[in-house]
C-alpha positions in Angstrom: -14.9 -20.2 -10.9 -14.8 -16.5 -10.7 -17.9 -15.3 -8.9 -19.0 -18.8 -7.9 -19.7 -19.9 -4.4 -19.7 -23.1 -2.4 -22.7 -23.0 -0.1 -21.6 -25.9 2.1 -18.1 -24.5 2.8 -18.2 -22.5 6.0 -14.7 -23.4 7.5 -11.3 -22.1 6.5 -9.8 -25.6 6.5 -12.2 -26.8 3.9 -11.5 -23.8 1.8 -7.8 -24.5 2.0 -8.4 -28.1 0.8 -10.4 -26.8 -2.1 -7.7 -24.3 -3.1 -5.0 -27.0 -2.9 -7.0 -29.4 -5.1 -7.6 -26.6 -7.7 -3.9 -25.7 -7.7 -2.8 -29.3 -8.0 -5.1 -29.8 -11.0 -4.0 -26.5 -12.7 -0.3 -27.6 -12.3 -1.0 -30.7 -14.3 -2.3 -28.7 -17.3 0.2 -28.5 -20.2 -0.6 -26.2 -23.1 1.8 -26.7 -26.0 1.3 -23.1 -27.2 2.7 -21.8 -23.8 6.1 -23.3 -24.7 6.7 -24.9 -21.4 5.4 -22.0 -19.3 2.9 -23.0 -16.6 -0.5 -21.5 -15.7 -0.6 -19.8 -12.3 -3.6 -18.8 -10.4 -4.5 -16.2 -7.7 -7.6 -16.9 -5.7 -9.6 -15.0 -3.1 -12.4 -16.1 -0.8 -14.7 -14.9 1.8 -16.3 -17.3 4.2 -19.9 -16.6 5.3 -21.7 -18.9 7.7 -25.2 -17.7 6.7 -25.9 -15.7 9.8 -26.2 -11.9 9.8 -27.5 -9.6 7.2 -24.7 -9.3 4.6 -25.3 -8.6 1.0 -23.9 -10.6 -1.9 -22.1 -7.5 -3.1 -20.4 -7.1 0.3 -19.2 -10.7 0.3 -18.1 -10.5 -3.3 -16.1 -7.3 -2.6 -14.3 -9.0 0.3 -13.5 -12.1 -1.8 -12.3 -9.8 -4.6 -10.0 -7.8 -2.3 -8.6 -11.1 -1.0 -7.9 -12.2 -4.6 -6.0 -9.0 -5.3 -3.9 -9.6 -2.2 -3.1 -13.0 -3.7 -2.1 -11.4 -7.0 0.7 -9.5 -5.2 2.5 -12.8 -4.5 4.5 -14.8 -7.0 3.1 -18.2 -8.2 0.0 -19.9 -6.8 -1.6 -18.0 -4.0 -5.0 -18.0 -2.3 -6.2 -15.6 0.4 -9.2 -16.0 2.7 -10.6 -12.6 3.6 -10.1 -11.9 7.3 -7.6 -14.7 7.8 -4.4 -13.7 9.5 -2.3 -15.6 7.0 -2.4 -16.4 3.3 -2.3 -19.8 1.8 0.7 -20.4 -0.5 0.9 -23.5 -2.5 4.2 -24.3 -4.3 
């Protein structure tokens, strides 16, 4: 999903639900070659309501920065750019 967008998602709560669903599905994946280790995922997002003149590159940069904040955490983590808190999913 790297670089993808969800054009109908303009609220943080919806974004959190999408992240949780992704994390829950990733947790179910078992790859024999990993020897019992699990896949973990770091996600970042930027919510844009369609108003204002903001370039795709600017939005992408904000989402990318949020993803790198997530990578600093252990385990599953998703960060929404500009949000006061991060979303941690066990």
